[in-house]
N, C-alpha and C positions, 0 to 999 in steps of 0.2 A: 254307559259305564258298567263294568263288571267287577263286583267285589271279589271275585275269585282270583283272576289275574290282575285286576285293578290297574288298568291303563285308561286314562281319561282321554277320550277322543272328541267329546262334545265341547262347545264353547264354555268358557268359565265366567263370562259376563251374563248378567240377568237384568233385563230391562223390559218394561211394559208387559210383564207376565210371561216372558219366554227367555230361553237362552239365546244370546246373540253374539256375533263377532263384533268387537269394538269398531266404532266408526273411524277411529284413528289410533295410532300407536305411539307409545313413548318407550319402545323397547320390548324385549321378550324376556321371559323368566322360565326357569324349570323348577318343578316341584319334585322332591325326592321322597323315597321311603327310607326313613332313618335306619331301619333294621338291616337293609341290604345295600343302600346307596343307589338303587336303581331309579331311573327317571320314571315317574308315574304320570306326569303331565308337562307339556310345554304350552305356554299361553302368552298372549299379547297383553302388555300393560296398557291401561286406558289413558289416552291423551286428553287434552283439554276439550275437544269436541265431544268425545264419548262421555266424559264427566258431565258436560252441559246437557247432553241428551238424557242422561240418567236423572239429573236434577229436574229437568222439565217434565219428564214422565212422572216423577214423584210429586211435583207441584200440581199436575193435573189430577192425579189420584187423590191428593189431599183435599181438593175441593169436594170430592164425593164422600170420602171417608169422614171428614170433619163434620159433615152434616148428619151423620148417623147418630142415633141415640146411644148412650152408654150401654144399654142392654143389647142393641144390635151388634156393637163392637164386641161385647162380652161373648155372645154366641159364636162369633167367628173365631175368636181367640181360643175358646174352649174346643172348637173343632180342630184347630191347628194342634193344640196340646194332645188331643186324642190320637191324631195321625202320628205325631212324634212317638207317643207311647207304643203305638201299634208297630212302628218301624224301628224300634229301639235297636235290635240286633244289627240291622243293616247299617244304620247311621253310626253305631259304635264301631263296627268293623272298618268303615271308611275312616273314621277318626283315628283308630288304632294304626292303620297302615300309613296315613299321611303324617300323623303327629309323632308316633312312636311309643305312645303310652300303652299300658297293658289294657286288655279287653275288660278287665275288672274295673279299672278306673274310668275307661271310656263309657261304660254303662252307667256309672255313677254320674258322669257329666250329663249324659242324655236325660237321666232322671231329673236332675235339677233344672234342666232346660224346660221340659214340659210342665214341671211344677211351677216354674216362674211364670209361664204363660197362663196357667190356671189362676195363680194368685192375682195377676194384674187384670185378668178377665173379670174377676170379682170386683176389683176396685173401679173398673171402667163404668160399671153400673151405679156406683155410689158417689161419683164426683158431684159435689154440690157446693153452693156458696152460702152466704148469710143474708138475712133481711133485717134492716134497721128502720124503725119507725121514726119519722122526722115531724117537726111541728106542722100543724095545719093540715094533717092528713097526707102530707108528702112522705116519701119513703126512699130508702136507698137499698141497693142489694149488690152483692158481688157474685161473680161467676168465674169458673176456671175455663180458660180457652187454650186450645193447642197452639204451639209455636209456628208450625209449618213443616218445612222440609228439614229433618234432622240428619246429621251425618254420624255414623258409627265407624270407628277405626279399631280393629281388633288386633290381638296378639296371637302368637302361634301356639301358646301352651294350652289354651282352652278354646279352640276355634269355634265349635258349634255352640258351646255354652255361652261364650261372650256375645256372639251374634244374637242369641236368644235373650240374654239378660239386658242387652241394650235396646233391642227392638220391642220387647214385650211392653215395658212401660211407655215407650214412645207411641206405639200404636194404640195402646189402651187410652191414652190421652187425646187421641184423634190426629196425631201427626203421621207423616210419611217418613221413610228412611232410605238413605243411600248408604250402603255398608261396604267398607273396604277391608277385607281380611288381610292378614299377613301374607306376603308373597311366598313364605315358606309353607303355609297351610291354606291354599286357596280353594279347596274342594268342597268342604262340608257346608259352607255358607250357601252354596247353590241348592243343597238339599232343603235347607230351611226356606229359601225363597220359593221353591216349588211347592213346599207344604203350605205356605201362606196362600199361594194362588189356589191350590186345591181346596183349601178351607173356605175360600170365598172373598178374599180381600180384593179391592179394585185393582186392575192391572196397573203396575207401576208403583204400588204403594211401598213395596220393599224391593229395592234394586241392588245389585251387586256389581261393583267395579273392581278391577284387579290392578295391582301395581305397587310400587314402592313410594319413595319420598315425593317424587314429582306428581304422582296421582293424588297423594294426600294433600299436597299444596294446592292443586286445582280445587279440591273439595273445600278446604278451609277458607280459601279466598273467594269462593263463588258468592255472588251478591244475593242469590236466592236461597242460600242455606241459612237457616235460622239458629242452629245450635250444633255444636260438635261435642261428641263424647269419645274419649280415647283411653285405651288401656295399653300400657307399654312402658318404655324406659323413661327416666327423668329427662335426659337431654332432648329426646324427641317430643316429650310433653311440653317442654319449654318452648320449642319451636312452634308447636301447634297453638299454644296459647298466644304467642306473639303474632302469628299469622291471623288468627281468629279475631284478635283485638282490633285489628285494622278495620274490620267490618262491624265492630261492637257486638260480636256474637258471644252468647254465654257458652262456657266450656266446662265440662266435668272431666276430671282426670283421675285415673287410678294407675299410679306409677310404681316405681320400685320400692323395695322394703328390706329392712334388716331388723327383724323383730326379736326383741329379747324374750326368752322363756326362762323364768326363774323357778328353780326347783329346790325347795327347802327339805331338809333332812327329815322333817316330821311327816312328810306326805306319804301317800300310798305309792311306794316306789315302782311297783309293777305298772300302775296306771301312768305314772310320770314317764317311765321308759317308753311305754307304748305311744304316749302323746308326743314325746320327743322324736321318735322314729317316724310317726305319721307326719309330723311337722317338717322334717328334713328330707325325707325320701319319697313322699308322695309325689307322683309325677316327676320322678327322678330329681327332686329338689328344685324343679323349674317352676316355682310358685312365688308370687310376690311377697307373701307373708311368711316365707321360710325364715326360721329364727336361728339365733345362736344361743348357746346354753350357758347358764350361770352356775349350775352345780349338778352334775350327773355322776353318781357314785358307781353305777354299774350299767353297762350296755352290752348285753351278752347275747341278744337275739340275732339270728341270722335270717336275712330276708331272702327268700327264694327268687332270684332274678328270673323274670319271665312270667312268674305267677302273679306278682304284684308290681314288678318294676320292668318297664320296657327300656329300650335303648334311648339315651338322651338324644336330643335333636343335633347336638354338636358332635356326636360320635358315641362310642361304646358306653358302658355303664360300670363305674367303679365306686363303691361306697367308701367314703373317706371320713375318718374321725381325727380331728386335729385337737390334740390334748395340750395342756400347759400353754394355752394361748395367752397373749397380752392384748390389752385394749387397743393398742396402736397398730396391730397387725392388719394387713389388707383383708385377710379372710374374715376378720371380725368386724371391720368398719364398712366394707363394701359388699354390695349384693353380688353373690357368686352365680346364682341361678343354675346350680348344679348340686349333686348329692354329696355335699360337704357339711359336716357337723363340727362347729367350733366349740370347744368345751373350756370354760373358765371357772375358777373357784372364787368364793367370797367368804368373808368372816361375819359381817353384820348386815342387818336389814338396811340401815341408812347407807352403807357403802354400796350395796348392790343396786339400790334404787338410783343413786346418783350416777352410777356407771351405766345402768340400763337406759336412763333418760338422755345420756350423752350420745345421741345418734341424730343424723341428719334426716332419717326416715321416720315419719310418724304414722306408719300404717297400722301396725298391730303389736300386741304384746301378750304374754301368757304367764300364768303362775300356778304352781302346784304347792299347796300348803293346807294344813288343817287349822291354821291359826285364823279363825274367822273374824277376829276383832281387827285384823289388819285392813286398813282403808284401801282396798284394791282399786276402786274407781279413780281416786285422786292421786294415787301413787305414780301412775304412768302419765306424764304430763302431755305428751303429744300424740299418743296412740289413738287412732280412729276406732279401733276395735280391740277388745280385751277378752281373752279366753281364760276362764277359771276352771281348773280340773279337767281341761280338755284342750285340744288344738285342732284347728281347721273345722270347728263346728259352726256351720253357717246356715241357720234357718232362714228361708226366703221370706217368711211372713213377718215382716216388721223391723228389719234391721238394715242399716247401711244406707249410703247415699245412692247406691246403684241397685239396692234391693230394699223393699219395705215401702211403707206408705209415703215416707218423705220424698221418695223419688218422683212422685207425681208433681211436686213443686219444681223439679228441675226440667220437666218436660211440658210444662204449661205456664201460663201467665195469668195473673189475677186482674180482672177488669172490675172497676167500680162504676155503678150506674146510679145516678141521682134523679128522681122523678118529682117534679114540682106539681102539686095538685091545686095550687091556688094561683093568685096573681103574682107576677114578677115584681119584686121590690127593686126600684132603680134609683140611683143617685142623679139621674139625668131627667 
């Protein structure tokens, strides 16, 4: 692969520690450069046989990886983070060409990727359980155990970052992973797979299969897959949950959003405007937490397209401000996934909260106000994350179901062990 002309001629599947051609096919796909429309890769989608081989490779690597101590896994993940940091410009260039985002944003994505690996490397060495003293010298204890082979299914708006965010906690807990990137952006996950191998993970611990819905179905229904994590649309998330439920697989989903951002007149308007612009036009508005606005009195800044905004994956780039909107409008109710800002006005706090909470998406919310007595935490009923005086601020260390310490619970299971130190009391 050359990042200069950027035409991918190598296989886009990764199995057993190397790039491979899939053992079978369920069709072919083309990957494009959004800025020019040119084809940068033609690849074969993975069929059922290839998916099975990837899962079996992961299963074999899991037996080795799961027996390593947390400290051993920590060292390897830290090495992977170091390599990503060292190759940041190269990876960001690939991301920029295949995804269409600006190089500025691509570098930010790569930064959060290696930071995520560093964070979970630290947690890998600190996973522990509890000890409980029982009568007669007996005792019980708990321990966190890995699940096995986990599946990650990524979206096209943050290809490398999503692959890192899903694999880092999975590997830190001792699991293996088979990752399926979006068929629109199939390239950069291969770079992560090669970096993991270079860092020292067992061959097959992180595998990449390519394809669309059919490949995803093979993964979700595979009997040796222990867990599925998906980022993408609500309709696809519903299908993945349904398919995974047939095998009683735990599922974590990060789906669509339409996030209210409430701006009160007493706030620092300069910061509010910057926050609103970041929220709506970062990554061309193709972000799940992209909000609609409840009071913006002035938006006068001009964003230099090309410097901070690349072409959207669906075509060119046009900034759109929709003023005088109503709550029943499609642009207000549904996720647009593009650079569109819907602006609505309000009169009272009670009114705006009722309207802000009237959404089918409970992903995120934001507020700009100096009124600190306002109960911000309980005001947004269904939001999984809340931004105060900022937007898109996401520290990796400690927040969210896919970032933070709580993620360990989604990639491990709790085992309870009871040890009897005396004679068994029996009713027989």
